[in-house]
C-alpha positions as CSV (number, residue, x, y, z in Angstrom):
1,M,-77.7,-19.0,8.1
2,S,-77.3,-22.8,7.7
3,F,-78.6,-25.0,4.8
4,F,-78.9,-28.7,5.0
5,I,-78.8,-30.1,1.4
6,H,-80.0,-33.7,1.6
7,G,-80.8,-36.5,-0.8
8,G,-78.5,-35.4,-3.6
9,S,-75.3,-36.8,-5.1
10,I,-72.2,-34.7,-4.9
11,V,-69.3,-34.2,-7.4
12,G,-66.4,-34.5,-5.0
13,P,-62.9,-35.8,-4.7
14,K,-64.0,-39.4,-5.3
15,G,-66.2,-38.7,-8.2
16,V,-70.0,-38.8,-7.9
17,E,-71.3,-40.2,-4.6
18,R,-74.4,-39.9,-2.5
19,A,-73.9,-37.4,0.3
20,D,-75.6,-34.6,2.2
21,V,-74.0,-31.2,2.5
22,L,-74.2,-28.7,5.4
23,V,-73.5,-25.1,4.6
24,T,-73.0,-22.5,7.4
25,G,-72.2,-19.0,6.5
26,S,-70.0,-18.9,3.5
27,S,-68.5,-22.4,3.9
28,I,-69.2,-26.0,3.5
29,V,-68.9,-27.3,7.1
30,A,-69.8,-31.0,6.6
31,V,-70.3,-33.5,3.8
32,G,-71.5,-37.1,4.3
33,L,-74.4,-39.2,5.6
34,D,-76.1,-39.0,9.0
35,L,-74.8,-35.5,9.6
36,P,-75.7,-33.7,12.8
37,V,-77.9,-30.9,11.6
38,P,-78.6,-27.7,13.6
39,N,-82.2,-27.1,14.4
40,S,-82.0,-23.7,12.7
41,A,-80.8,-25.1,9.4
42,R,-83.0,-24.8,6.4
43,H,-83.6,-28.1,4.6
44,I,-83.2,-28.3,0.8
45,D,-84.4,-31.6,-0.8
46,A,-81.9,-32.5,-3.6
47,S,-83.2,-36.0,-4.2
48,G,-82.3,-37.1,-7.7
49,Q,-80.1,-34.0,-8.2
50,I,-76.4,-33.3,-8.5
51,V,-74.7,-31.0,-6.1
52,M,-71.5,-29.6,-7.7
53,P,-69.2,-26.6,-7.5
54,G,-70.6,-23.4,-9.0
55,L,-69.8,-22.8,-12.7
56,V,-67.2,-20.4,-13.9
57,D,-67.4,-18.6,-17.3
58,L,-64.2,-17.3,-18.7
59,H,-65.9,-15.3,-21.4
60,A,-69.0,-13.1,-21.1
61,H,-70.0,-9.7,-22.4
62,L,-72.0,-7.8,-19.8
63,R,-72.0,-4.6,-21.9
64,E,-71.8,-2.2,-18.9
65,P,-70.5,0.4,-18.9
66,G,-71.8,2.0,-22.1
67,N,-74.2,-0.4,-23.7
68,E,-76.8,-1.0,-20.9
69,E,-79.6,-1.2,-23.4
70,A,-78.4,-4.7,-24.3
71,E,-77.3,-5.9,-20.8
72,T,-76.3,-4.6,-17.4
73,I,-73.9,-6.2,-15.0
74,E,-77.0,-6.8,-12.7
75,T,-79.0,-8.6,-15.4
76,G,-76.0,-10.5,-16.7
77,A,-75.2,-11.7,-13.1
78,R,-78.8,-12.8,-12.6
79,G,-78.8,-14.8,-15.8
80,A,-75.5,-16.3,-14.8
81,A,-76.8,-17.4,-11.4
82,L,-79.9,-18.9,-13.1
83,G,-77.4,-20.8,-15.4
84,G,-75.6,-22.2,-12.4
85,Y,-72.6,-19.8,-12.5
86,T,-71.0,-18.3,-9.4
87,A,-68.3,-16.4,-11.2
88,V,-68.1,-14.8,-14.6
89,I,-65.1,-13.1,-16.3
90,A,-66.4,-9.9,-17.8
91,M,-64.9,-9.0,-21.2
92,P,-63.4,-5.5,-21.6
93,N,-65.1,-4.4,-24.9
94,T,-67.2,-1.9,-23.0
95,D,-67.7,1.8,-23.8
96,P,-65.3,3.1,-22.5
97,T,-63.1,0.1,-22.8
98,T,-62.0,-1.6,-19.6
99,D,-58.4,-0.6,-20.1
100,S,-57.5,1.4,-17.0
101,P,-57.7,1.0,-13.2
102,S,-60.5,3.5,-12.9
103,I,-62.8,1.5,-15.2
104,V,-61.9,-1.8,-13.4
105,R,-62.9,-0.1,-10.1
106,D,-66.2,1.1,-11.7
107,V,-67.0,-2.4,-12.8
108,L,-66.2,-3.9,-9.4
109,A,-68.3,-1.2,-7.7
110,I,-71.3,-1.8,-10.0
111,A,-71.0,-5.6,-9.5
112,E,-70.9,-5.5,-5.7
113,G,-73.9,-7.3,-4.3
114,T,-75.0,-8.9,-7.6
115,L,-76.0,-12.6,-7.7
116,C,-72.8,-13.8,-9.3
117,E,-69.2,-12.7,-8.7
118,I,-68.1,-10.5,-11.6
119,V,-64.4,-10.6,-12.3
120,P,-63.2,-8.0,-14.7
121,S,-60.6,-8.7,-17.4
122,A,-58.8,-5.8,-19.0
123,A,-57.7,-5.0,-22.5
124,M,-54.2,-5.7,-23.7
125,T,-54.1,-2.5,-25.8
126,V,-55.6,0.9,-25.1
127,G,-59.1,1.1,-26.6
128,R,-58.5,-2.4,-28.0
129,E,-57.0,-0.5,-30.9
130,G,-53.9,-2.7,-31.2
131,T,-51.4,0.1,-30.9
132,L,-50.4,0.9,-27.3
133,L,-50.1,-1.3,-24.3
134,T,-52.5,-0.7,-21.4
135,P,-51.0,-0.1,-17.9
136,M,-50.8,-3.9,-17.3
137,G,-48.7,-3.5,-14.2
138,E,-51.1,-1.3,-12.4
139,L,-54.0,-3.5,-13.5
140,A,-52.3,-6.6,-12.4
141,A,-51.5,-5.0,-9.0
142,M,-55.2,-4.4,-8.4
143,G,-56.1,-8.0,-9.2
144,V,-56.6,-8.3,-13.0
145,R,-55.3,-11.7,-14.1
146,I,-56.7,-12.0,-17.7
147,F,-55.9,-9.5,-20.4
148,T,-57.7,-9.6,-23.7
149,D,-58.7,-7.5,-26.7
150,D,-61.6,-9.9,-27.2
151,G,-63.7,-8.9,-30.2
152,R,-60.4,-8.2,-32.0
153,G,-57.2,-10.1,-32.2
154,V,-53.9,-8.2,-31.8
155,Q,-52.9,-7.9,-35.5
156,D,-49.3,-6.7,-35.1
157,P,-46.9,-9.6,-34.3
158,A,-44.2,-7.3,-32.9
159,L,-46.7,-5.7,-30.5
160,M,-48.0,-9.1,-29.5
161,R,-44.5,-10.2,-28.7
162,S,-44.0,-7.1,-26.6
163,I,-47.2,-7.8,-24.7
164,M,-46.1,-11.4,-24.0
165,E,-42.7,-10.3,-22.8
166,Y,-44.2,-7.7,-20.5
167,A,-46.8,-10.2,-19.2
168,T,-44.1,-12.7,-18.2
169,G,-42.7,-10.2,-15.7
170,L,-45.9,-9.4,-14.0
171,E,-45.7,-12.3,-11.6
172,A,-43.4,-10.2,-9.5
173,I,-46.3,-7.8,-9.0
174,T,-49.0,-10.5,-8.5
175,G,-47.0,-12.5,-5.9
176,G,-46.5,-15.4,-8.3
177,A,-50.1,-15.6,-9.5
178,P,-50.1,-16.2,-13.3
179,V,-51.2,-13.6,-15.8
180,V,-53.0,-15.0,-18.8
181,L,-53.2,-13.4,-22.3
182,A,-56.5,-14.4,-23.8
183,Q,-56.4,-14.1,-27.6
184,H,-59.3,-13.6,-30.0
185,C,-57.7,-15.4,-33.0
186,E,-58.7,-13.6,-36.1
187,V,-56.5,-12.3,-38.9
188,E,-58.6,-9.4,-40.1
189,A,-56.9,-9.2,-43.5
190,L,-58.5,-12.7,-44.1
191,S,-61.8,-12.3,-42.3
192,S,-62.7,-8.7,-43.3
193,G,-66.0,-8.5,-45.1
194,G,-67.0,-12.1,-44.2
195,H,-70.2,-12.8,-42.3
196,M,-70.2,-16.6,-41.9
197,H,-67.8,-19.5,-42.4
198,E,-66.2,-19.6,-45.9
199,G,-67.2,-22.9,-47.4
200,E,-70.0,-24.8,-49.1
201,W,-72.8,-23.0,-47.4
202,S,-71.4,-19.5,-47.9
203,T,-71.1,-20.4,-51.6
204,R,-74.7,-21.7,-51.8
205,L,-76.0,-18.6,-50.0
206,G,-73.9,-16.1,-52.0
207,M,-72.6,-14.6,-48.8
208,A,-69.0,-13.5,-48.1
209,G,-67.2,-15.9,-45.7
210,Q,-64.4,-16.0,-43.2
211,P,-61.9,-18.8,-43.9
212,A,-60.7,-21.2,-41.1
213,E,-57.2,-19.8,-41.7
214,A,-58.2,-16.5,-40.3
215,E,-58.3,-18.3,-36.9
216,T,-55.5,-20.8,-37.3
217,L,-52.8,-18.5,-38.7
218,M,-53.0,-16.3,-35.6
219,M,-52.8,-19.4,-33.4
220,I,-49.6,-20.5,-35.1
221,R,-48.1,-17.1,-34.7
222,D,-48.9,-16.8,-31.0
223,I,-47.7,-20.3,-30.2
224,A,-44.4,-19.4,-31.9
225,L,-44.2,-16.2,-29.8
226,A,-45.2,-18.1,-26.6
227,R,-42.5,-20.6,-27.3
228,R,-40.0,-17.7,-27.4
229,T,-41.3,-15.7,-24.5
230,G,-42.8,-18.3,-22.1
231,A,-46.1,-16.3,-21.9
232,R,-49.3,-18.0,-20.9
233,I,-51.7,-17.9,-23.8
234,H,-55.4,-18.8,-23.7
235,F,-57.2,-19.2,-27.0
236,Q,-60.8,-18.0,-27.0
237,H,-63.8,-19.6,-28.7
238,V,-61.8,-22.1,-30.8
239,S,-64.0,-23.0,-33.8
240,T,-61.9,-25.1,-36.3
241,A,-60.7,-28.6,-36.5
242,E,-57.3,-27.4,-37.5
243,G,-57.2,-25.2,-34.5
244,V,-57.8,-28.1,-32.2
245,E,-54.9,-30.0,-33.8
246,I,-52.6,-27.0,-33.4
247,I,-53.5,-26.7,-29.7
248,R,-53.0,-30.4,-29.2
249,A,-49.5,-30.2,-30.7
250,A,-48.6,-27.2,-28.6
251,K,-49.7,-28.9,-25.4
252,A,-47.7,-32.0,-26.3
253,E,-44.7,-29.7,-26.6
254,G,-45.3,-28.5,-23.0
255,L,-46.2,-24.9,-23.8
256,A,-48.4,-23.0,-21.4
257,I,-51.4,-23.0,-23.8
258,T,-55.1,-23.3,-22.7
259,A,-58.2,-23.0,-24.8
260,E,-62.0,-22.8,-24.7
261,A,-64.9,-23.8,-26.9
262,T,-68.3,-22.2,-26.8
263,T,-71.6,-24.1,-26.6
264,H,-72.7,-22.7,-30.0
265,H,-69.5,-23.9,-31.7
266,F,-70.0,-27.5,-30.6
267,T,-73.8,-27.6,-31.1
268,L,-74.4,-25.7,-34.3
269,T,-73.0,-25.6,-37.8
270,D,-73.0,-23.1,-40.6
271,A,-75.9,-24.9,-42.2
272,V,-78.3,-23.0,-39.9
273,C,-77.3,-19.8,-41.7
274,S,-79.3,-21.0,-44.6
275,S,-82.3,-19.3,-42.9
276,Y,-80.6,-15.9,-43.2
277,N,-81.6,-15.4,-39.6
278,P,-79.1,-13.0,-37.9
279,V,-79.5,-14.8,-34.6
280,F,-77.0,-17.3,-36.0
281,K,-74.4,-14.7,-36.8
282,V,-71.4,-14.9,-34.5
283,H,-67.6,-14.4,-34.6
284,P,-65.8,-16.6,-35.1
285,P,-68.6,-18.0,-37.3
286,L,-70.4,-21.3,-36.9
287,R,-68.4,-23.8,-39.0
288,T,-68.8,-27.3,-40.4
289,D,-69.8,-30.8,-39.1
290,A,-66.2,-31.8,-39.1
291,D,-65.2,-28.8,-37.0
292,V,-68.0,-29.6,-34.5
293,A,-66.8,-33.2,-34.2
294,A,-63.2,-32.1,-33.6
295,L,-64.3,-29.6,-30.9
296,R,-66.3,-32.4,-29.1
297,L,-63.3,-34.7,-29.3
298,G,-61.1,-31.9,-28.0
299,L,-63.4,-31.4,-25.0
300,A,-63.4,-35.1,-24.3
301,D,-59.7,-35.7,-24.4
302,G,-58.5,-32.5,-22.6
303,T,-57.1,-30.6,-25.6
304,I,-59.8,-28.0,-25.0
305,D,-59.7,-27.0,-21.3
306,C,-63.1,-25.5,-20.8
307,I,-66.5,-24.5,-22.1
308,A,-67.2,-20.8,-22.3
309,T,-70.4,-19.0,-23.2
310,D,-69.2,-15.9,-25.1
311,H,-72.5,-14.5,-23.9
312,A,-73.1,-11.6,-26.2
313,P,-76.4,-9.8,-25.8
314,H,-77.7,-7.4,-28.4
315,E,-80.7,-5.1,-28.4
316,P,-83.5,-7.0,-30.1
317,H,-84.0,-4.6,-33.0
318,T,-80.4,-4.9,-34.0
319,K,-80.8,-8.7,-34.6
320,E,-83.6,-7.9,-37.0
321,F,-81.2,-6.2,-39.5
322,P,-80.2,-8.1,-42.6
323,F,-77.6,-10.8,-41.9
324,D,-74.7,-8.8,-43.3
325,Q,-75.6,-5.8,-41.2
326,A,-76.6,-7.4,-37.9
327,P,-74.1,-7.5,-35.0
328,A,-72.5,-10.9,-34.2
329,G,-73.2,-12.6,-31.0
330,M,-75.5,-14.9,-29.0
331,L,-76.8,-15.4,-25.5
332,G,-75.3,-18.2,-23.5
333,L,-75.3,-18.0,-19.8
334,E,-78.6,-19.6,-19.0
335,S,-78.4,-22.4,-21.5
336,A,-74.8,-23.5,-21.5
337,L,-75.0,-26.2,-18.8
338,A,-78.1,-27.7,-20.2
339,L,-76.6,-27.8,-23.7
340,A,-73.4,-29.5,-22.4
341,L,-75.5,-32.1,-20.6
342,T,-77.8,-32.6,-23.6
343,E,-75.3,-32.6,-26.4
344,L,-72.0,-34.0,-25.0
345,D,-71.7,-37.7,-24.1
346,L,-69.4,-36.9,-21.2
347,P,-69.6,-37.9,-17.5
348,I,-70.8,-35.2,-15.1
349,E,-67.3,-35.1,-13.6
350,R,-65.8,-34.0,-16.9
351,I,-68.6,-31.4,-17.4
352,V,-67.7,-30.0,-14.0
353,E,-64.0,-29.9,-14.9
354,L,-64.8,-28.1,-18.2
355,M,-67.3,-25.6,-16.7
356,S,-66.0,-25.0,-13.2
357,T,-62.6,-26.5,-12.2
358,R,-60.4,-25.5,-15.2
359,P,-61.9,-22.1,-15.9
360,A,-61.4,-21.2,-12.2
361,E,-57.8,-22.3,-12.4
362,I,-57.1,-20.4,-15.6
363,A,-58.8,-17.2,-14.2
364,G,-56.8,-17.5,-10.9
365,I,-59.9,-17.6,-8.7
366,N,-59.7,-21.3,-7.6
367,D,-59.1,-20.1,-4.1
368,R,-62.9,-19.7,-3.9
369,H,-64.5,-21.2,-7.0
370,G,-64.3,-24.5,-8.9
371,N,-63.3,-26.7,-6.0
372,P,-64.7,-30.1,-5.1
373,V,-67.8,-30.3,-2.8
374,E,-66.0,-31.1,0.4
375,T,-65.6,-29.8,4.0
376,G,-63.8,-26.5,4.3
377,Q,-64.5,-25.3,0.8
378,R,-66.3,-22.0,0.1
379,A,-70.1,-22.5,-0.5
380,N,-70.2,-21.6,-4.1
381,L,-72.5,-24.4,-5.3
382,T,-74.9,-25.4,-8.0
383,I,-77.7,-28.0,-7.6
384,V,-79.0,-29.3,-11.0
385,D,-81.6,-31.8,-11.9
386,P,-79.8,-33.6,-14.7
387,N,-83.0,-35.1,-16.1
388,A,-85.4,-32.1,-16.0
389,E,-86.4,-31.0,-19.5
390,W,-87.2,-27.4,-20.4
391,T,-87.6,-25.3,-23.5
392,V,-85.3,-22.4,-24.3
393,A,-87.1,-19.1,-24.7
394,G,-85.2,-15.8,-25.1
395,A,-88.0,-13.7,-23.7
396,A,-88.0,-15.7,-20.5
397,M,-84.3,-15.1,-19.8
398,A,-83.0,-12.6,-17.3
399,S,-81.0,-10.8,-20.0
400,R,-82.3,-7.5,-21.5
401,S,-81.8,-9.2,-24.9
402,H,-83.4,-12.2,-26.4
403,N,-80.9,-13.4,-29.1
404,T,-80.6,-17.1,-28.3
405,P,-80.0,-19.4,-31.3
406,Y,-81.8,-22.2,-29.4
407,E,-85.2,-20.6,-29.3
408,G,-87.9,-23.4,-28.9
409,R,-85.3,-26.1,-28.4
410,T,-85.9,-28.7,-25.7
411,V,-82.8,-29.4,-23.5
412,R,-82.1,-31.5,-20.5
413,G,-80.6,-30.3,-17.2
414,K,-82.2,-27.6,-15.1
415,V,-80.5,-25.5,-12.4
416,Q,-82.6,-25.7,-9.3
417,Y,-80.4,-23.9,-6.7
418,T,-77.3,-21.7,-6.8
419,F,-75.3,-20.6,-3.8
420,L,-72.8,-17.7,-3.8
421,E,-70.7,-17.6,-0.7
422,G,-73.4,-19.4,1.1
423,E,-76.2,-17.1,0.0
424,L,-79.0,-18.7,-1.9
425,T,-79.2,-16.8,-5.3
426,V,-81.4,-19.2,-7.2
427,E,-84.2,-21.2,-5.5
428,Q,-86.3,-23.8,-7.3
429,G,-85.2,-22.4,-10.6
430,K,-85.9,-18.8,-9.9
431,A,-83.6,-15.9,-8.9
432,T,-84.0,-14.8,-5.3
433,R,-83.8,-11.1,-6.2
């Protein structure tokens, strides 16, 4: 099937420019004006809209296998497509943990035919227990490129050094493709028992907090180990101003360090926890105005490489527990692009870099995702109306869960169409299946 996308502006090699796009099969076959169009092509009017590469999320929890009551790979993929994503890196904190080739194969089999490409990551340690290394060589041989114990940071520095040393040798298995260690930076001896950021608001509310140092001390440790081993380290959901400065210095030194910030960490502060509403509970916790400002600056100047969602669905009843008993996590896939467009004073080219180009490069999937809209590229595309306003509602989302912290909030930027390998997965804002 062919699609003729006309009237829109593309994000391409020369920035944003008015151009039409012809898609045939899984590829972009022509970009420009006055294109010859096959009679059989289906026309899509993109007037006033932006045609850009499909988004890539480095950090999403799809819960399957094991916690399908909260989310399945199918429902997560549908939500991702509705949010403009064509690829999502699935976190390994499933039940059983994605820590072996058999579980990776299961995830890939379940994900086959869904509306978004699901790319499994794998745990660094067996069961994410921080004791024994997973069979990283076997996992890398079958295509895994990101290893993470997300939800827990590796607490033992000697073990983390061993993981880094082992990872640096895996390029012989991957044919030179880099292997990335994605770290959840949390020193549990400091964070244990805390339910929000330790600061003015935790004191006011009489709630145990997690200090910023729980994040930054592990960053400092891992940068020192990366300096010694040469490993590629990716810092997940950076939440502190000090963390941004630590990453900035490491990059200036030339270390192979990348980092992500989530939408909730650059749009919300710990002040919202004053409602005691567990929808605002997340790890790492929401922090201060100064931290939000630092993250936004880091996103603008390149210190932070990408925007991730840390999409974390939970069964609705669990988010009705008291704040200190409720699980941490928020939905993110369907609202991330709109929040970036609404909250960040950045050009669309930078948004595309943060949400598509760089995460695709870090994940090692830039052979098919995150590339400019130009002839010869794969047809993984998103068409967004940057001025369309809509109201966030958890119950209206594709997820089996409803725990969005933006309930009732009006945002700007609505995905109208998403293409995965030339297949229309979202049409006029609705999933095609």
